[in-house]
C-alpha positions, 0 to 999 in steps of 0.5 A: 481442504487446504490446511496450509497457505504458502506465502511468497515474497519477491524483492526481499530475497535480494536484500543480502545481509539485510534480508532477515530484517525485512523478513522479520518485519514482514512476519510482524505485519502479517501477524498484525493483519491477521489479528482477530481471524483464527489461524495457526502458526506462521513459520518461515523457511528459506524463501517461503512463509507458511501459515497454518489455516483453520479451514478458513483459507479464503478469509486469511488470503483476503487479509494477506492481500493488503500486506505489502511485501507479499507477491502471491499466496497459494492454498497448499496440501502438504504430504510426506516425501513419498510418491504414493502420498504425493499422488494422493495429494495430487488427486485432491488438488485436481478434484478441487480445480476446474478445467479440461486440460492440465500440466504438471510443474515440479520443483525439487529443491530437495535433491535427496528425493530419488526421482528427478523433476521430469520423472515426478511430473511424468508419474503424476501426469500418468496418475491423473490421466488414469484417475480423471479420464475427462482431463487431457494434457496441454503443456502450452496453454492448460486450464490448470497447472498442478504445482509440486514443490519438494522441500526438506519439510515435505511435498507441497501441492497446489493449483491456485496462485493468488496475486498480492501487492508485492513491494516492500514491507510497510515500515522497512523504509522509514517514516514519511508524513503524508499531506492528506486532503479529502481528495482523490490524489493524496490517499493514492500517493500514501498507498504508493509510498507504503508500497515502497516500505514507508510507514506513513503518518497523515497531516490534514489541514482543517479550517473550521468553520470554513470547512465542515466537521463532515470534511474532517470525518471524511479524512478520518475515514480515508485514513482508516481505509489506508490503515490496513496497508500501513505498518501494524495496521494503524495510522497516526493522523495529525489535524492542523489548525489552519483557520487563521492562515486562511483568514490572513490569506483572504486579506492578502493584496495578492489574491491570484497567489493565494493557492501558492501562499497556502501551499507554502504555509502547508509545507512550512507546517509539515516540515516542522512537524516532520522534524519534530516527529522524526519523519524523513520525508514529506509525501504529497499527491501532486501530479505534474500540470494537473492544477495551477499549484502543480505546474513546474513553476508552482512546484519550484516556488512552493518547494523553496520554503523547505529543504525536507525531501518531498516525495510525489509518487503520482507526478507522472500519472494522469487523472484517470490512472489515479482514479483507477488506483483509488478505485482499486484500493477502495478510497475513491467513493469516500474521496468524492463525497461532497465535503470541501477541504481547505484546498478547494473552498478558497480557490481564486477565480484566476490562480497563478500558474507561473508564480515568481518567487519575488512576487511570492516573497512580497506577498508574504512580507504582509503576513506574520509567517512565524506566528501563524505557523506556530499557532497552527502547530500549537493547536494541531491534534493527533488522532490514532486511526485503526484499520476498518475490518 
């Protein structure tokens, strides 16, 4: 029925001289996401991308809905720039649509076509009323809208507009390092960073045997769920050795500061890894005030260990908003599996919510900071995680 998909993008069209770079990256990400699914050529015209289907437009749309940069997709019929051919196409689209009321909306970028937009809409409306007597016109709140676009390459007709993610193509804003725990928040933070064009790599802190192999597998699963949204459909996941740091923190004279000290270690390791791998920012799942390590005082003290930019996409969201997003992107069910990570297994009974920097520095004076960080980096392993499906 629909041999063609019309793919629309939004803010890319505002990029001026850089527009072609963004469009080309979007095309690359589209082709990557469609690998393994039969389809025809993907072509670009001004403000539009067209994808030739092979009778499987629903499957193709499902893939495209995980590509950042795409605002919406429509299955379309293409007809010659001839009124009778356009009317015939309109009949096919109406037959495939449901409802009892309709309207016709026409756009005519091709000003060479002899009829104006209102004249085309009127002609098609008359044709539909003659051939579909069960339909009536409702210009204010119709059950279906027949969209017609007249371009140099032909007439395009459709009634379905399927919303997609929008945003910027993944990879268009540079690389960021996501501190990926096994919880609900950090995968959502990674998703939102990718929506703004960040190509993410993950960093997970693993404390075997304090945390189980299943906790590591859980994080790999989360990375696989995020991979379809990432540039080229894959995600590099760094697994940092954190066991000796956890042991050292358990011997500290400042137990209420253990979470603060742990987070500072994480940022030290993340910052060094980001510098080595040329990532431009760190990304965390912090939400202001959600837990003891995410008060303003805690964030201030934890941030003090690095000058690297730290993005916190969830900073103003409450827990339910984060859960809703996790459910939407498909990470929630994995995130709630009952396997502790190093952020949850050693939480003190009364963690400090307003730590002072001088207290933290005194606690760290007991520790071999550089040695522990260096050991963690030397034992860090890299996994290449590909998308699921």
